[in-house]
KOLBATI-703873 format. One record per residue (C-alpha): x, y, z; residue number from 1. Coordinates in Angstrom, 1 decimal. Last residue first. Layout:
BEGIN
X;Y;Z;NUM
...
END
This chain:
BEGIN
139.8;-88.3;-20.2;723
137.6;-85.4;-19.5;722
139.1;-83.0;-21.7;721
139.2;-79.7;-20.4;720
138.4;-76.2;-22.0;719
138.9;-73.4;-19.7;718
136.9;-70.2;-18.5;717
137.1;-66.9;-18.8;716
134.7;-63.8;-18.6;715
134.7;-60.5;-20.2;714
132.5;-57.5;-20.8;713
132.1;-55.6;-24.0;712
132.1;-52.4;-26.0;711
134.2;-53.2;-29.0;710
132.5;-55.9;-31.1;709
128.9;-54.8;-30.4;708
126.5;-54.6;-28.2;707
128.1;-56.7;-25.4;706
129.3;-60.3;-24.1;705
133.0;-61.1;-24.5;704
134.0;-64.9;-23.5;703
137.8;-65.5;-22.8;702
139.2;-69.0;-23.3;701
142.4;-70.9;-21.3;700
143.3;-74.4;-22.7;699
142.4;-77.5;-24.1;698
142.7;-77.2;-28.3;697
139.7;-77.7;-30.6;696
139.9;-79.5;-33.8;695
139.9;-79.0;-37.4;694
143.3;-80.5;-38.8;693
144.2;-78.0;-41.5;692
148.0;-79.0;-40.7;691
149.1;-76.0;-39.0;690
145.3;-75.7;-37.3;689
142.1;-75.3;-38.2;688
139.8;-74.3;-35.8;687
137.5;-75.9;-32.9;686
136.0;-73.7;-30.2;685
132.5;-74.0;-31.4;684
132.7;-77.5;-31.4;683
133.3;-77.5;-27.5;682
130.0;-76.1;-26.7;681
128.8;-72.2;-25.8;680
125.0;-72.0;-25.1;679
124.1;-68.6;-24.5;678
121.4;-66.9;-22.3;677
119.7;-63.3;-22.2;676
118.1;-62.5;-19.2;675
115.6;-60.0;-20.0;674
115.0;-56.6;-18.6;673
112.0;-54.2;-19.0;672
112.3;-50.5;-17.8;671
111.2;-49.3;-21.2;670
110.2;-52.0;-23.3;669
112.4;-54.6;-24.1;668
112.9;-56.3;-27.8;667
115.3;-59.3;-27.7;666
117.7;-60.0;-30.7;665
120.1;-62.5;-29.7;664
123.8;-63.5;-30.8;663
126.0;-66.0;-31.1;662
129.6;-67.2;-32.0;661
131.8;-64.1;-33.2;660
135.1;-64.3;-33.1;659
137.7;-62.0;-31.0;658
141.3;-61.3;-31.2;657
142.0;-64.1;-33.7;656
143.9;-67.1;-33.2;655
147.6;-67.2;-33.8;654
148.4;-71.0;-34.9;653
148.5;-74.0;-32.4;652
146.5;-71.8;-30.2;651
146.6;-69.5;-27.4;650
143.6;-67.3;-25.8;649
141.1;-68.7;-27.7;648
138.8;-65.8;-28.1;647
135.0;-66.1;-28.1;646
132.4;-63.2;-29.3;645
128.4;-63.2;-28.0;644
126.4;-60.0;-29.2;643
123.2;-59.0;-28.1;642
121.2;-57.2;-30.6;641
118.9;-55.1;-28.9;640
115.5;-54.0;-30.0;639
113.7;-51.0;-28.5;638
110.9;-49.7;-26.7;637
111.4;-46.4;-25.9;636
112.0;-43.9;-22.8;635
115.8;-45.5;-21.9;634
117.0;-47.8;-19.4;633
116.3;-51.3;-21.6;632
117.7;-53.7;-19.2;631
120.0;-56.6;-20.4;630
120.9;-59.7;-17.9;629
124.0;-61.8;-19.4;628
124.1;-65.6;-19.7;627
127.0;-67.8;-20.7;626
126.2;-71.6;-20.4;625
129.3;-73.9;-21.0;624
128.9;-77.2;-22.6;623
129.4;-80.6;-21.2;622
130.9;-83.4;-23.0;621
133.4;-81.5;-25.0;620
134.3;-80.0;-21.6;619
133.9;-76.9;-20.0;618
135.4;-75.1;-17.0;617
135.0;-72.0;-15.0;616
131.2;-72.6;-14.5;615
128.0;-71.8;-15.4;614
129.1;-68.3;-17.0;613
128.1;-65.2;-15.7;612
127.9;-61.5;-17.7;611
127.6;-58.7;-15.2;610
124.7;-56.4;-16.4;609
124.3;-54.8;-19.4;608
122.2;-51.1;-19.8;607
120.3;-50.6;-23.0;606
119.5;-47.2;-23.9;605
116.5;-45.9;-26.5;604
116.5;-44.3;-29.7;603
118.9;-46.6;-30.9;602
122.5;-47.4;-31.7;601
124.6;-49.7;-33.9;600
127.9;-51.7;-34.0;599
128.2;-55.2;-34.6;598
131.5;-54.4;-36.5;597
133.2;-51.4;-35.0;596
133.0;-47.7;-36.4;595
136.1;-45.5;-36.6;594
138.3;-48.4;-37.0;593
140.6;-49.1;-34.7;592
144.6;-48.7;-35.1;591
144.2;-45.0;-34.7;590
145.8;-42.8;-37.3;589
149.0;-40.9;-38.3;588
151.5;-42.8;-36.8;587
150.3;-45.8;-37.5;586
150.4;-48.8;-35.1;585
152.5;-52.3;-34.2;584
154.5;-51.3;-31.6;583
157.8;-49.4;-31.6;582
156.4;-46.2;-30.8;581
154.9;-45.7;-27.7;580
153.0;-42.7;-27.9;579
149.3;-44.4;-27.3;578
150.2;-45.8;-24.3;577
147.1;-46.5;-22.7;576
145.7;-48.1;-25.8;575
148.6;-50.9;-25.3;574
149.6;-51.6;-29.0;573
150.5;-55.1;-29.9;572
154.1;-55.7;-30.4;571
154.1;-59.4;-30.8;570
151.0;-59.1;-33.2;569
147.3;-59.9;-32.5;568
145.2;-61.3;-35.3;567
142.0;-59.9;-36.8;566
138.1;-60.7;-36.1;565
137.2;-57.2;-35.7;564
138.4;-55.9;-39.4;563
140.2;-53.2;-41.1;562
141.4;-53.7;-44.8;561
142.2;-51.2;-45.1;560
143.7;-48.8;-43.0;559
144.8;-46.4;-45.4;558
141.3;-45.9;-46.7;557
140.7;-44.0;-43.7;556
138.9;-44.0;-40.0;555
137.4;-47.3;-41.4;554
133.7;-48.5;-41.4;553
133.5;-52.0;-39.8;552
131.1;-54.1;-41.8;551
128.3;-56.4;-40.4;550
126.9;-53.1;-38.9;549
124.2;-53.3;-36.4;548
120.2;-52.3;-37.5;547
117.9;-51.9;-34.8;546
116.2;-48.1;-35.4;545
113.3;-47.1;-33.5;544
110.6;-46.8;-35.9;543
107.4;-44.0;-35.6;542
110.5;-41.9;-34.2;541
110.3;-38.8;-37.0;540
113.5;-39.9;-38.7;539
112.9;-43.8;-38.8;538
109.4;-43.2;-40.4;537
111.0;-41.3;-43.2;536
113.6;-43.9;-43.6;535
110.9;-47.0;-43.5;534
108.8;-44.3;-46.6;533
112.0;-44.1;-48.7;532
113.2;-47.2;-48.8;531
110.2;-48.8;-50.0;530
111.5;-50.0;-53.3;529
114.7;-50.5;-51.9;528
117.3;-49.5;-49.3;527
120.6;-48.6;-50.7;526
122.6;-48.2;-47.5;525
120.5;-46.1;-44.9;524
123.5;-45.4;-42.5;523
121.9;-42.6;-40.3;522
124.0;-39.5;-38.8;521
123.1;-37.2;-35.9;520
124.7;-34.5;-35.1;519
126.8;-34.1;-38.1;518
130.4;-32.4;-38.7;517
132.7;-35.2;-37.4;516
130.8;-38.0;-39.1;515
130.0;-36.2;-42.4;514
133.8;-34.3;-43.3;513
135.3;-38.0;-42.3;512
132.9;-40.8;-43.4;511
135.6;-42.9;-44.5;510
132.8;-44.9;-46.5;509
131.7;-48.7;-45.9;508
130.2;-49.8;-49.3;507
126.8;-50.1;-51.4;506
125.6;-46.0;-50.5;505
122.8;-43.9;-49.4;504
123.7;-41.8;-46.1;503
121.2;-40.0;-44.0;502
122.9;-36.9;-42.0;501
121.4;-34.8;-39.4;500
122.3;-31.3;-38.4;499
121.4;-29.3;-35.5;498
121.7;-25.3;-36.5;497
125.1;-23.6;-36.7;496
124.8;-22.1;-40.0;495
128.4;-23.0;-40.8;494
127.1;-26.7;-40.8;493
125.1;-26.2;-44.2;492
128.4;-24.9;-46.2;491
130.7;-27.5;-44.8;490
128.1;-30.2;-45.5;489
127.7;-29.1;-48.8;488
131.6;-28.9;-49.4;487
131.5;-32.5;-48.2;486
129.0;-33.1;-50.9;485
130.6;-31.4;-53.8;484
133.8;-33.4;-53.2;483
132.6;-36.8;-53.3;482
131.7;-39.0;-50.0;481
135.1;-40.8;-49.2;480
135.8;-44.3;-50.2;479
138.6;-43.1;-52.6;478
140.5;-45.8;-54.2;477
137.2;-47.0;-55.4;476
135.8;-50.0;-57.0;475
132.8;-50.2;-58.9;474
133.6;-53.1;-61.9;473
130.4;-54.8;-60.3;472
128.7;-53.3;-57.6;471
129.4;-49.2;-56.3;470
129.7;-46.2;-57.8;469
126.7;-47.2;-60.4;468
124.2;-46.7;-57.2;467
125.0;-43.1;-57.0;466
127.2;-42.4;-53.7;465
125.8;-40.8;-50.9;464
123.9;-37.9;-49.1;463
120.7;-36.9;-48.0;462
121.2;-34.1;-45.3;461
118.4;-33.3;-42.5;460
118.7;-29.7;-41.1;459
116.7;-28.8;-38.2;458
114.9;-25.7;-36.9;457
114.7;-24.2;-40.7;456
114.5;-21.2;-42.2;455
118.1;-20.8;-42.6;454
118.3;-24.0;-44.1;453
116.4;-23.4;-47.1;452
118.1;-20.6;-47.8;451
121.0;-22.4;-47.6;450
120.3;-24.9;-49.9;449
119.2;-22.4;-52.3;448
122.2;-20.8;-52.2;447
124.5;-24.0;-53.3;446
122.1;-24.8;-55.8;445
122.6;-21.8;-57.6;444
126.2;-21.6;-57.1;443
126.7;-24.8;-58.6;442
127.3;-28.1;-56.4;441
129.6;-31.2;-57.9;440
129.8;-34.9;-57.5;439
126.1;-36.4;-56.9;438
125.1;-33.2;-57.6;437
124.4;-30.5;-54.9;436
122.0;-28.3;-52.8;435
118.9;-30.6;-54.0;434
116.5;-28.8;-51.8;433
113.7;-29.4;-49.7;432
111.3;-28.1;-47.7;431
109.4;-29.5;-44.9;430
107.5;-27.9;-41.9;429
104.9;-26.0;-44.1;428
102.1;-28.9;-44.3;427
102.1;-30.9;-40.8;426
104.4;-33.7;-41.7;425
103.7;-37.5;-42.3;424
103.0;-36.6;-45.8;423
106.4;-34.7;-46.7;422
108.4;-37.4;-45.3;421
106.4;-39.5;-47.6;420
107.5;-37.9;-50.6;419
111.3;-36.7;-49.4;418
112.4;-39.7;-49.0;417
111.9;-41.6;-52.5;416
109.5;-44.2;-52.7;415
111.0;-46.6;-55.2;414
108.9;-46.9;-58.6;413
110.4;-44.7;-61.0;412
113.8;-46.6;-60.5;411
111.9;-49.6;-62.0;410
113.2;-53.1;-60.7;409
113.8;-55.6;-63.2;408
117.4;-57.0;-61.2;407
118.4;-54.6;-58.7;406
121.8;-55.5;-59.4;405
123.4;-52.4;-58.3;404
120.9;-50.2;-55.5;403
117.8;-49.3;-55.3;402
117.7;-46.0;-53.9;401
118.6;-43.8;-57.5;400
114.8;-42.2;-57.2;399
116.3;-39.4;-55.6;398
114.4;-36.7;-53.5;397
116.3;-35.8;-50.7;396
119.1;-38.0;-52.3;395
121.5;-35.0;-53.9;394
121.3;-32.8;-50.6;393
118.9;-31.0;-48.7;392
116.1;-31.7;-46.6;391
115.2;-28.6;-44.4;390
113.1;-29.1;-41.2;389
110.6;-27.0;-39.5;388
109.8;-28.6;-36.1;387
106.1;-29.1;-34.9;386
107.2;-32.7;-33.5;385
111.0;-33.5;-33.0;384
112.8;-35.2;-35.3;383
114.1;-38.4;-34.1;382
116.7;-37.8;-34.0;381
118.8;-34.5;-32.9;380
120.1;-35.5;-29.3;379
123.6;-36.2;-30.0;378
123.1;-39.2;-32.5;377
125.5;-41.3;-34.3;376
126.0;-44.5;-36.4;375
121.9;-45.3;-36.4;374
121.8;-48.1;-38.7;373
119.1;-48.6;-41.1;372
118.6;-52.3;-42.2;371
115.3;-53.1;-39.6;370
113.6;-50.2;-41.8;369
114.2;-51.2;-45.0;368
113.5;-55.2;-44.4;367
109.8;-54.0;-43.4;366
109.6;-52.0;-45.9;365
110.3;-54.5;-48.5;364
108.1;-56.9;-47.0;363
105.6;-54.3;-46.9;362
106.5;-53.8;-50.8;361
105.6;-58.0;-51.3;360
102.1;-57.6;-49.8;359
101.4;-54.6;-51.8;358
102.2;-56.5;-55.1;357
105.2;-55.5;-56.8;356
104.8;-58.7;-59.1;355
102.3;-60.9;-58.1;354
99.1;-60.5;-59.8;353
100.4;-59.5;-63.0;352
103.2;-62.4;-63.1;351
100.2;-64.4;-62.4;350
98.3;-63.2;-65.3;349
101.4;-63.6;-67.3;348
102.2;-67.5;-66.5;347
105.6;-69.1;-66.2;346
105.7;-71.2;-63.0;345
106.7;-74.4;-64.9;344
106.8;-73.9;-68.5;343
108.6;-77.3;-69.3;342
105.9;-78.9;-67.1;341
106.4;-82.9;-66.6;340
110.5;-82.4;-68.2;339
111.0;-79.4;-66.1;338
110.2;-80.5;-62.6;337
112.9;-78.4;-61.1;336
114.5;-81.5;-59.9;335
113.8;-82.8;-63.4;334
115.9;-79.7;-64.8;333
118.5;-80.5;-62.0;332
118.9;-84.0;-62.7;331
119.4;-83.4;-66.4;330
122.1;-80.3;-65.5;329
124.1;-83.2;-63.7;328
123.4;-85.8;-66.2;327
125.1;-83.5;-68.5;326
128.4;-83.2;-66.1;325
128.6;-86.8;-65.6;324
128.7;-87.4;-69.2;323
130.9;-84.8;-70.2;322
133.5;-86.2;-67.8;321
132.9;-90.0;-68.6;320
134.3;-88.7;-72.5;319
137.4;-88.8;-71.3;318
138.9;-85.9;-72.2;317
142.8;-86.0;-74.1;316
141.5;-89.3;-76.1;315
141.9;-87.4;-79.2;314
138.1;-88.0;-79.8;313
137.3;-86.6;-76.7;312
139.3;-83.2;-77.3;311
137.7;-82.9;-80.5;310
134.5;-83.2;-78.9;309
135.4;-80.4;-76.3;308
136.9;-78.2;-78.6;307
134.1;-75.7;-80.1;306
131.0;-76.6;-77.7;305
133.6;-76.1;-74.6;304
135.3;-72.9;-75.4;303
132.3;-71.7;-76.6;302
131.8;-68.1;-74.3;301
128.8;-67.1;-72.7;300
128.7;-69.1;-69.3;299
129.9;-72.8;-69.5;298
127.9;-75.3;-67.7;297
129.5;-78.4;-65.6;296
132.8;-77.0;-64.1;295
134.2;-80.1;-62.8;294
138.1;-79.3;-62.7;293
138.8;-81.4;-66.0;292
136.1;-79.8;-67.8;291
138.0;-76.2;-67.1;290
141.2;-77.2;-67.3;289
140.5;-78.8;-70.9;288
137.9;-76.0;-72.3;287
140.8;-73.6;-71.2;286
143.7;-75.7;-73.1;285
141.0;-75.4;-76.1;284
140.5;-71.4;-75.9;283
144.0;-71.1;-75.9;282
147.1;-70.9;-73.9;281
145.7;-71.4;-70.9;280
146.8;-70.2;-67.2;279
148.0;-67.1;-68.1;278
145.2;-65.1;-66.7;277
144.1;-63.6;-69.8;276
143.9;-67.3;-71.4;275
142.0;-68.3;-68.5;274
139.5;-65.8;-69.3;273
137.8;-68.5;-72.1;272
136.3;-70.1;-69.0;271
135.7;-66.8;-67.2;270
133.4;-66.0;-70.1;269
130.6;-64.9;-67.5;268
130.8;-66.8;-64.0;267
131.7;-70.7;-64.7;266
128.6;-72.9;-63.7;265
128.8;-76.0;-61.1;264
125.6;-78.3;-61.0;263
124.8;-80.3;-58.3;262
126.9;-83.2;-56.5;261
128.5;-81.6;-53.7;260
130.0;-84.5;-51.9;259
132.2;-81.8;-49.0;258
135.6;-83.6;-49.9;257
135.0;-85.0;-53.5;256
133.3;-82.2;-55.1;255
133.7;-79.0;-53.3;254
137.5;-79.6;-52.3;253
139.0;-81.7;-55.0;252
136.7;-81.3;-58.0;251
136.2;-77.8;-57.3;250
139.3;-76.5;-55.3;249
141.9;-79.0;-56.2;248
141.1;-78.9;-59.5;247
141.5;-75.1;-60.3;246
140.0;-74.1;-63.7;245
137.1;-71.9;-62.8;244
138.9;-71.0;-59.4;243
141.7;-69.3;-61.9;242
145.1;-71.4;-60.6;241
147.6;-69.1;-58.7;240
146.9;-70.2;-55.0;239
143.5;-69.4;-56.1;238
142.7;-67.1;-58.9;237
139.9;-64.8;-59.4;236
136.7;-65.1;-61.6;235
134.8;-67.0;-59.3;234
132.9;-70.5;-59.8;233
129.1;-70.6;-59.2;232
127.7;-73.2;-57.4;231
124.1;-75.2;-57.7;230
121.7;-76.6;-56.2;229
121.8;-75.1;-52.4;228
120.7;-78.3;-50.0;227
121.2;-76.1;-46.6;226
124.2;-77.6;-46.2;225
125.3;-76.6;-49.8;224
124.2;-72.9;-48.1;223
126.6;-73.7;-45.1;222
129.5;-74.7;-47.2;221
129.7;-71.4;-49.2;220
129.5;-69.6;-46.0;219
132.4;-71.8;-44.1;218
134.5;-71.4;-47.4;217
136.6;-67.9;-46.4;216
137.5;-67.7;-43.0;215
139.1;-70.9;-41.8;214
139.2;-72.8;-44.9;213
140.8;-70.1;-46.9;212
143.0;-68.9;-44.1;211
144.4;-72.7;-43.7;210
144.8;-72.5;-47.5;209
147.2;-70.0;-47.6;208
145.9;-66.7;-49.4;207
146.6;-64.8;-52.7;206
143.6;-63.4;-54.7;205
144.7;-61.8;-58.1;204
141.9;-59.1;-59.3;203
138.3;-59.3;-60.7;202
137.6;-56.7;-58.9;201
140.1;-54.4;-57.1;200
140.1;-54.2;-53.7;199
143.9;-53.9;-53.7;198
144.3;-57.7;-53.7;197
141.0;-59.3;-54.2;196
139.7;-60.7;-51.1;195
135.5;-61.2;-52.0;194
135.9;-63.6;-54.3;193
137.3;-66.3;-52.0;192
135.7;-68.9;-53.7;191
133.8;-70.3;-55.4;190
131.4;-66.9;-56.1;189
128.7;-67.8;-55.7;188
125.9;-70.0;-54.2;187
123.5;-70.9;-57.1;186
120.0;-71.1;-56.0;185
116.8;-72.9;-57.5;184
113.8;-71.0;-57.7;183
110.4;-71.3;-55.6;182
106.8;-70.8;-56.8;181
106.7;-73.6;-58.4;180
106.4;-75.5;-55.4;179
105.9;-79.4;-56.3;178
109.3;-80.1;-58.1;177
111.7;-77.6;-56.3;176
110.6;-79.3;-52.8;175
111.9;-77.6;-49.4;174
111.7;-73.9;-50.2;173
114.6;-73.1;-53.0;172
114.8;-69.3;-52.6;171
114.2;-68.5;-49.1;170
115.5;-71.6;-47.6;169
119.0;-70.9;-49.6;168
118.4;-67.2;-48.5;167
118.8;-68.4;-44.6;166
121.5;-70.7;-45.1;165
123.7;-68.1;-46.5;164
122.6;-65.6;-44.1;163
123.7;-68.0;-41.4;162
126.9;-68.7;-42.7;161
127.5;-65.0;-43.5;160
127.4;-64.0;-39.4;159
129.9;-66.8;-39.1;158
132.4;-65.7;-41.4;157
132.0;-62.3;-40.3;156
133.3;-59.6;-42.8;155
129.9;-58.8;-44.3;154
126.4;-59.9;-45.9;153
127.8;-59.7;-49.2;152
126.3;-58.2;-52.2;151
127.0;-54.6;-51.8;150
130.8;-55.7;-51.1;149
130.8;-55.8;-54.5;148
132.8;-52.3;-55.3;147
136.1;-53.5;-53.6;146
137.3;-50.6;-51.6;145
135.2;-51.6;-48.6;144
138.1;-54.6;-47.9;143
137.3;-56.9;-45.5;142
134.9;-59.2;-47.4;141
133.7;-62.7;-47.3;140
131.7;-63.7;-50.4;139
128.5;-64.9;-49.7;138
126.4;-64.3;-53.0;137
123.3;-65.8;-52.7;136
122.3;-65.8;-55.7;135
122.6;-66.8;-59.6;134
118.9;-67.2;-59.3;133
117.5;-70.3;-61.2;132
114.1;-71.5;-62.7;131
112.7;-67.9;-63.8;130
109.6;-68.0;-65.9;129
108.3;-64.5;-64.5;128
105.9;-66.1;-62.2;127
108.9;-68.0;-60.7;126
111.0;-64.8;-60.4;125
108.2;-62.9;-58.3;124
108.0;-65.8;-56.2;123
111.9;-66.3;-56.1;122
111.9;-62.6;-55.0;121
109.5;-63.3;-52.2;120
110.9;-66.2;-51.2;119
114.4;-64.7;-51.0;118
112.9;-61.8;-48.6;117
111.3;-64.0;-46.4;116
114.4;-65.7;-45.7;115
116.2;-62.3;-45.2;114
113.5;-61.7;-42.6;113
114.4;-64.8;-40.8;112
117.5;-63.9;-41.1;111
117.5;-60.9;-39.1;110
120.9;-59.6;-38.1;109
119.3;-56.1;-39.9;108
122.5;-55.5;-40.9;107
122.7;-58.4;-43.5;106
120.2;-57.0;-45.4;105
122.0;-53.2;-45.9;104
125.2;-55.6;-47.4;103
122.7;-57.6;-49.2;102
121.1;-54.5;-50.6;101
117.7;-53.2;-49.5;100
114.9;-55.1;-51.1;99
113.7;-54.4;-54.2;98
110.1;-55.9;-55.4;97
110.3;-56.2;-59.6;96
112.9;-59.3;-58.9;95
114.5;-59.0;-55.1;94
117.8;-58.7;-53.8;93
120.1;-60.7;-56.5;92
118.1;-62.2;-58.6;91
120.5;-62.6;-61.2;90
119.2;-65.2;-64.2;89
118.6;-68.6;-65.0;88
116.2;-70.2;-67.5;87
116.7;-73.7;-67.8;86
116.1;-75.3;-71.1;85
113.6;-78.3;-71.9;84
115.0;-81.6;-73.3;83
112.5;-82.7;-75.8;82
115.0;-85.0;-77.7;81
115.3;-84.0;-81.1;80
114.6;-80.2;-80.0;79
113.2;-78.4;-82.9;78
109.8;-77.7;-81.3;77
111.4;-77.9;-77.8;76
113.4;-74.4;-78.6;75
110.2;-72.6;-80.0;74
108.2;-73.6;-77.0;73
110.9;-72.5;-74.4;72
111.4;-69.4;-76.3;71
107.4;-68.1;-76.3;70
106.8;-69.2;-73.0;69
109.7;-67.2;-71.6;68
108.8;-64.3;-73.2;67
105.5;-64.9;-72.0;66
106.6;-65.0;-68.5;65
108.8;-62.0;-68.4;64
112.1;-62.9;-68.1;63
115.6;-63.9;-70.0;62
119.0;-63.0;-68.4;61
120.4;-66.2;-69.6;60
119.7;-69.4;-71.1;59
120.3;-72.8;-70.6;58
121.1;-76.2;-72.2;57
121.9;-75.6;-75.6;56
120.5;-78.3;-78.4;55
119.4;-75.3;-80.6;54
122.2;-73.2;-80.2;53
124.6;-75.8;-81.2;52
122.7;-76.4;-83.9;51
122.5;-72.9;-85.2;50
126.4;-73.1;-85.3;49
128.8;-71.2;-82.8;48
131.7;-69.0;-83.8;47
131.1;-66.7;-81.2;46
131.0;-63.8;-83.3;45
128.9;-65.5;-86.3;44
126.6;-66.5;-83.1;43
126.6;-63.3;-81.9;42
125.3;-61.8;-85.4;41
123.0;-64.4;-86.3;40
120.9;-64.3;-83.7;39
120.1;-60.4;-83.8;38
119.4;-60.9;-87.6;37
116.7;-63.4;-87.0;36
114.9;-61.5;-84.4;35
115.0;-61.6;-80.7;34
113.2;-63.4;-77.6;33
111.1;-65.8;-79.7;32
114.0;-67.7;-81.5;31
117.1;-68.2;-79.4;30
120.6;-66.6;-79.6;29
119.3;-63.0;-78.2;28
118.4;-64.6;-75.1;27
121.6;-65.3;-73.4;26
123.4;-68.3;-74.1;25
124.6;-71.2;-71.7;24
126.6;-74.1;-73.0;23
126.9;-77.4;-71.2;22
124.1;-79.2;-72.7;21
125.6;-78.3;-76.4;20
128.4;-80.5;-75.3;19
125.7;-83.5;-74.8;18
124.1;-82.8;-78.2;17
127.9;-82.9;-79.7;16
128.5;-86.2;-77.9;15
125.2;-87.4;-79.7;14
122.5;-88.1;-77.0;13
120.2;-91.2;-76.6;12
122.6;-92.3;-73.8;11
122.1;-89.2;-71.8;10
118.3;-90.2;-72.2;9
118.8;-93.6;-70.9;8
120.7;-92.1;-67.7;7
117.7;-89.7;-67.4;6
115.1;-92.8;-67.2;5
117.7;-94.6;-64.9;4
117.5;-91.7;-62.7;3
113.6;-91.4;-62.4;2
111.7;-89.1;-64.9;1
END
């Protein structure tokens, strides 16, 4: 179908049919996926009719090729105009084959592998009948108390934007109609959902528009520039207005300023939730505000279907707003090829072939290996050959390593750490004991753990959060490990043996009681289906860890939010004068995080030469070349992530102390060197001024190059105008 045909189809639709296209329901409402009784109850509760369901436009959360085929065929048999359903789901970090959580994927700094993981997830999902994934989630986040940090790639707008583009490329490919192994992507949550007050999910977001544009909007824009088909609104307020009813945000910035003409969908019930916010008196007003803001699809509440027809008939809502929303939905269905092939990629036989296949599991393994971050190592890792090892802790043989939002992944399919470690070590060299549960330790568990530890040369503790302790609704004020695990660390430490800790978690933690006690710490996050195998190979030295943090780890939750690209104050702390009182500091804790953005260790060492610039000045027409020679000074081949940061020394508004502007990953053999070069352009020096003008200023800049945001070498240059 071309657009004239879609427009002609729109003209045939009644107002009620148009509005029903804007309704998204779960599969329980549809014949073919549930019994009649299961359908009737939810319909009565929501106040919607059978005719509304029969004309609704999309389905949420149904997967499985045959189930989708059954629902689509049943629906089309009753559809007056033959408009197919869209099937959508939260395919966040894998479908059946689960990849590391997105925060871990970010720590790989490998956008090509991230793209590949999204392509694998799309292939499995499409075979199971899904058309749209509610991903990527690109919300920038600086507060590890928020449970949904596990869904983001971190605290930096530049890096988040790169991953946003990579995920969209992976999910969508180049042609959604011809490539039925791909999904339409839906970037979320628009906007600034990652900045809730107190780190509490769904909470108020309050920030200046300049900060919103400078820091929080770039990753959404990057996803759209890559061609992302859909946008999901967020639960939070933006400038005092819920995002789902925020005309300035959604119709203004998103549609008019950025030119986005794809589909906008609410998050679950977020249109109706405007009444709880106090931004709408009732469902009728909520529907009025959302449609005026440009929200096309209402997820799982009936505000649109129950009130938009009357709002149109009374003249309060122009039917043209309904028409443009419906036309966007029809265009997406056409873009996916559903009018010609309503079953699209749904194929039970192909589903059996591709889901959790060996090829896909290998990608999961590679990404898990690259996502692990070595936080500390005082010579304990890798485990020396022939050493007796005690693997102790609640994650020693836990299946709970997939993380929140693991779609149809099955915990029992996950490769646990203990199994591959035992397989790879000589018989009798590994003993496993749980030591404690997630939250508490029994005397029997403690004694068994100590017995295993006494007989070992090296102790490996497998610690962390259970998956439900992060994710949506998983906000925490205390981001330390549970007390039972900290007690286990103390008891085992008392034996005086070399000790490494492996952490499984969905957020940066306050690591006191672990980082200061263990000789080595490996951050594994929730590493996905093949995580145990990747971790075992890192522990044994078969893989040299290369991950780098994309969120700072705080010294204490009392520092939060703590992030690398902060502003200076008028009274900055001089590190050489820590006793000075009347400066911006804590009296009971350092200002700096325990571990900074970009940090990560290797089993080898790297040395940086002097940073050199192509000149002391640059112009808009003549970029600056920054170069540094990096040498592997250790005994193993390793990957180094060379990072480039820039600071604008003085601006119209205060500028961050440093901002990531580029990076390069280089693999070097022992003794090998490579010169890494970066090109700095005038465009990279632009920022939003006090009047929201986006431009650069002539003046002095500092450039920093190093292995993380803290340990860098510095040079200075000036931006000058040629006229």
